[in-house]
Structures are given as C-alpha cells and as structure tokens.
N, C-alpha and C positions, 0 to 999 in steps of 0.2 A: 563475182563469179563470171568467168569468161563466157561469151556467147558461143553457141554451137555453130559449127560451119554449116553452110547450106546443104552440102552433100550429106552431112551426117543427119540432118533433118529429113532429107529424102530417103536415106537408108532406114531411118526409124519409121517413116510413113509406110514404106514398102513392107517392112517386117511386120508391122501391126496389121496391115491390110491382108497379107498372106495368112497370118495367124487367124484373123477374123474369118476369112473365107474357108479355112480348114475346119474351124469349129462349126460353121454353118453346114458344111458338107458332111462332117461327121454326124451331126445331129439329124440330118436328113436321112442318112443311110443306116442309122442305128435301128436294130430290131426292137420293137416294143417288148416290155417284160412279159413273160409267159404267165397267163392267169391260171391260178390253181383251181381246178374244177372241184366243186363241192360234192362230196359223196352223197349217194342217194339217202343214206341214213340221216345225215344232217338235214337234208331237204325235207324229210318227213317230219322231223322234230319242229321245224319252223312252220309247217302248214298244219297246225292243229285245228280241229273243229271246236268252236266255242259253243257251249250250251248255256243259254241265258234263261 
C-alpha cells in the first residue's frame, strides 16, 4: 500500500480538527431537553401518608 503524501496527512489532520471543534461547539450551545412537569394529581399520589 503506498504511503500518503505529507499534504494529504495535513489535510486529514485539519479536517478532523475542524470536525472535532464543530462537535464541541455544537454540544456547548445545544439546549438541554425540556423536563416534563409532573401534574399535581401525580404528585399527590406519591405523597401518601402511611399509617403504621
């Protein structure tokens, strides 16, 4: 298998560096998923008073 030319290695390095930077930037600016608020009815079911 022939060796890759030095400029091709440089292009590959630059390409993967740019892709890595874009992934980091996209992860930084992504909004967190919206949490679904629990209705009051469900909250009352979970907070039952136990009688021992």
